[in-house]
N, C-alpha and C positions, 0 to 999 in steps of 0.2 A: 424490506427496505426500511430502515428506520425513517419515519416520515420526514424528518428535516433533511431532505435529499441535498438541497443547496448547501446547507451547513456541512454535511458530510464531505461533499466534493471539495469545498473550500479548505477544510482541515486537511483532507488528504493531500491536496496539492502542496499545502504548506509544509507537510512532512517531508517533502522532497526538497530540502533546502541546503543551506551552507554547511556541508560536512567536509572534513579533511581526511585525506588518506594517511596510511601508515608511513613510517619513515625509517631511515637507517640509524646508524650509531649516533649521528649528530642531530637526530630529530629533537624538536623542542619538548622539554619535559612538561607534561600536563599535570597541574596540581590535582590532588585528590578531590573528589566532589564533596560539596557541602549538602547534607540532606535536609529536607524540609521537615520541620516539626509540625505535625498535623494537629489541628486544634478546632474548636468550635468556630473560630473566626475565619479559617481558610478551608474548611472541609468541603464547601460547595465547589470552590475553584479546584481543589485537589481531585474531586470526583470527575469534573468535566475534563480536566487536563488528562487524566488517566485514560478515559474513554477516547479522547481525541488522539492520543498517542497510538491507539490500536487502529482506529479508522484510517489514520494517516498512511500507513503502509499498505493497506489493502483497498483503498478507494482513490484511484487516480483516473480522471475522466479522459481516457484515450481510447478511440474506437478504430477498428480497421479489420479487413478480411484476414483470415488465418492461413498460414502456410500448410497446415496439416488438418485432415478432416476431424479428428477427435477434438483437438483444441478449439477449432473453429466452431463446432457444434456446441461444445460445452460453454464457451464464452458468449455465444450468440443465442443461447436457448431462451433468453428473455426472462430469466429469474430476477426478481427484485429482492435481493437478499438483505439481511438485517443490517449488519455494520457496513456493508460495502455497496449496497445498491446494485445497479446493473454494470458497474464499472470497477476496475481494479488495476493494480500494478501489473497483473498478468496480461491485461490488454496492452499495456505499454510494451511489454516484452514481446507479445505477439506481433505488434506493429513493426518492431525492428526485424523480427524473423520474416515478415512478409517481404521486406526489402532484400534480405539476405538470401531468400529462396527464389527470387524472381517472380513473386506473385503480384507485384505492383504493375500498373498499367503503362507508365511512361516508356517510350521507345528505348530499347537498349537494355532495360533492366533484367531481361530474361537471359542475358549472356552468362557464361560461367563466372563465378565470383572472382577467380584469379585473373580473369581477363578484363575485369571492369575497373577502369580508372575512376578517380573522383568525378562525380557527375552531379550537376545541379538540376533539380526537378522543381517545377512550379507547384505551389500549393493551390488548392481548389478555389479559394477566395482571393488571396493575395500573398505576396512573399514567396519564399522558396526554401528548400533544404538541400544540402549537399551530402552525398553519401560516399563512403569509402568501404569497399567490401574486400575481405581477405579469406579466400578458400584455401585453407592450409594444405589440404591433400589433393586439391584440384579435382574433387569428386563430383562437382557440379550439384551437390545436394548438401543439406545441413548435416554437419558431422562434427566430431570432437575437435576443438581448437579453432573452428571458424569464428570470425568476429565481424562486427558491423559497427561503423562509426557514422553518426548523423549530426550535422551542424545545421541548426535552424536559423533562418534570417527573416524575421517578421512573418513567420509562416502562420497563415490563418486558413484553417479548413472548416471554418464555421463554428468552432467551439472554443475560440479564444486564440490570442496571438502568442506564438512560441518563439523564443530566442535561446541561443546557447547550444551546448552540445551534449550528446549522450552516446554511450557505447555499450555493446553487449558481447560477451565471449561465452561460447558453449563449452562446458566441461564434459557432459555426457548427453547423449541424444539417442532415442529410439522411437520408432513409429510403425504402426500397422494401420490398416484401413479403419480400425475401430478404437485405437488407443495411441497415446503419445506420452512420452516422458522426457524431460530435459532438466538439467541442472547447469548452473553457470554463475556468472557475475554480471551486474549491470552498474554502470558508473554515470555520473552527471557532472558536467562542467559548466557552471553558471547557467544552468537550465532554468529559464523563467517562463512562467505561463501567466498571462493576464486573463482573468475571468472576472470582469467588472462586478463589484467595485474593488476587487482585490488583485494583488500581484503576489505570486509565489515563486520562490527562487530555490534552486537545488544545486548542491555540490557534494560530491562524495559517492558512496555506493553501497551495495548490499549483495550478498550471495542469495541465490534463489533455487528452489526446486518446484517443478510443476509437473503434475501428471493428470491426464484426462482420459476417460474411457466411455465409450457408448455401450450401454447395457440394454437388456430387453425392456426395461421400464423407464429409462431416462439417461441422463448424462451425469457422470460423477467426476468432479474436478477437485484436486487438492493443490493448494499453493502454500509455500512457506518462504519467508524472508528472514534473513539474519543480518544484522548490521555488521559491516566490515570492521576490521581492526582499528581503523582510524576514527570510528564514530561517524555519526550523521547528524548534522545540525539543520534545522528547518526554520524558515522565517516566513511569516505572513505579513504583507504590507498593504496599506490602503493606497489605492492608485491616486486618489486626489491629493493626499497630503504627503505620501512617501514615507510616513512613519511606520515603524515596526509594531504590529499589533500583538504578536507573540512569536516566540522562537523556542523550538524544541531541540535539544541535543541528545541524540540517542547514543548510549554507550555501546562499546563493542559487545556483541553477543545478544543484544536485544532482539527478541524473536517473536514473530507473529505467524500463526498458521490459520488457514481458512479452508474448510472443506464444504463444497456445495454439491448437493444432489438435486438436479432439476428434472422433475418427473415428466414423462411423456405418456404415461399410462393412466387411464381413468381409475380413480380410487386409490392411487398411490400418491402420498403427499411428497412435496419437496421439502428440503431441509438445508440448514446451514449450521456449521459448528466452528467456533472461533476460540483460539487460545492465544495468550500473550504472556511473556515473561521477560524480565530484565530491567535495567536501570535507564532512566531518562531524566534530563534536566528541563524544567520549565522556566523560562526567563521571567515570566510574570510572577511565579512563585518564589523565585530567587534561590532555587536549589534542586536537588535530585529527589526522585521517588523510585521505589522498587515495586514492580508488578509481579504477582504470582497468581496463576490460574489455579483455583482450588477445584472447580468443576467447570468444564468448557461451557461457554454460552451457546445454547442451541435454540434454533427457531424451526418450527415445523408448520408448514402452510400448504393450502390448496389453491388459494387465489393469489397469483403473482402480482396483481394490480391493487391488492388491498394493503392495509397497514400491517407490517410484519415486524414483530419484536421477539427477542428471546423470551422463552417461558421457563427456562432453566439455566443454571450457571451461576458461578460465584467467583468474584475477583477480589484479591487482597492487595491493598496498597500500603506499603510500609514506609515510614519516615524516620526521623531522628529520635533517639532516646526511647525507642520501643513504641512510638506512636503508630497508629494504624487506622485504616478505613476499609470497610468491607462493603461491596456491592453485590446484592443477591437478586437475581431475576425472580419474578413471580409468574403466576398463570394469567396475569393481567398486564396492562401496559405500565404498571408501576414497578419500581425497583426499591428494595429495602436498602437504605444507606445507614450503616452503623459506624460510629467513631469512638476510638479510644485515645485519650490524650496522655496516657502513661503506659508503662510496660506490663501492667497486670493483665489478667485474662478477662476483665470486665469491659463491657462497652458502655461508655459514659452517656452516649446519646444515640438515638435512632430516629429515623423518619422515612416516609415514603416519598419518592420523587418519580417523575415519569421519564421514559426514554427520550421523548421530545425535549424535555428540559435538559437532560444530560448532553444532548447533541446540539443545543442552542448556543 
C-alpha cells in the first residue's frame, strides 16, 4: 500500500473523469497534442503526475461481494498493495457483475437477466440506484454479450455519494471453482463520486481484462486496462469551491496492468507488479507526456498491514524536444529521480525522493 492511501484513492477517482467516446465520419477533429518540455522547473510536477496517471486506473474505492469464487477471493484477500491499496477498478467491475449475476440481496434481483426490467434499489445509507440487465442468450448466467447498466441517484453506501451512470459489457467469460477470466468494456456517463473534500467525475470508458486463480499458496490476480479510442479525461474538483484541481486526458491506447499475488501460505511472500505505457495530458502541466515502463515496478512483502513500496522497477517519462525523466525504485522507500532537459544521453540532474512524496 503506498502509505498515502487517501491520496491514492483521490487520484484514482479523479482518473475516472470526463472522457469522450469515438465518433463517425462527422466526428470533431482533435488537434494533435502539445508535449511538455521537461525541465528543472517542472520535474517534480512531472514525476507526481506520471505516478498519478498510473494509480488512477487501478485504484478506485468500490467494494462489494463477487459473483464468482476466484475473483471474490482474489479481490477480498486483504492485500494492501503498492500503487493500488486494497481497492481498484477491478472492484468496480466486480460490483457490476454482482448485479448482473443475481448476487445482490434486494428482492427480485435473482431473476433471469432477460426477465428483469429496470429496477430501483435503495443504497445502504441513502439514495438509490437503478439497474437495467440484458442477458443476450437468456442463459441466466454471465456469458458473452451480457450487459449491465446502472444509474446512481445520490447513492451512499457509506463510502461517498455517487451520481451518474456506468455500464459494462462482457466480451469473453469463463469460470471454474478456482479460476475466473473475463474481458470486456466499461463506460461512464457523468459518473461522480464525492469523497470529501474532493469530487471526482467520469465520462468515457476503457477496455479491460481480468483473470484470477486460487493456487495452493494464495490468490493470483491480473488486471489490465486500455483507454478506449475516444480517450479518457479525468477531473478532480474541490467540493467547497467547485474549482478543478487537476485534469488528466488519457490518449487512446494508454495501458496499465497490475498483477497481484496474495499469499495464504506461511513463508511465501505476497507481491505486486505494475506496468504502464502511453500518452496522457496533464492540465496543470499544459501538455502531454509519454510513459514507458523500462522494468515493471514490483513490491514483495510479508506484512499486508505494513508500509509497502516497490523495491525494483523503472519508468521513463518523455516530453518535447527529447527531454525526459526517469524514476527508479530502490531497496528502500526512496526513488531515484533523474532529469534530462535535452536530447542527449546524459542526465543533467538527479535526486532521491520518497514514495510518500510522489503520492502526495
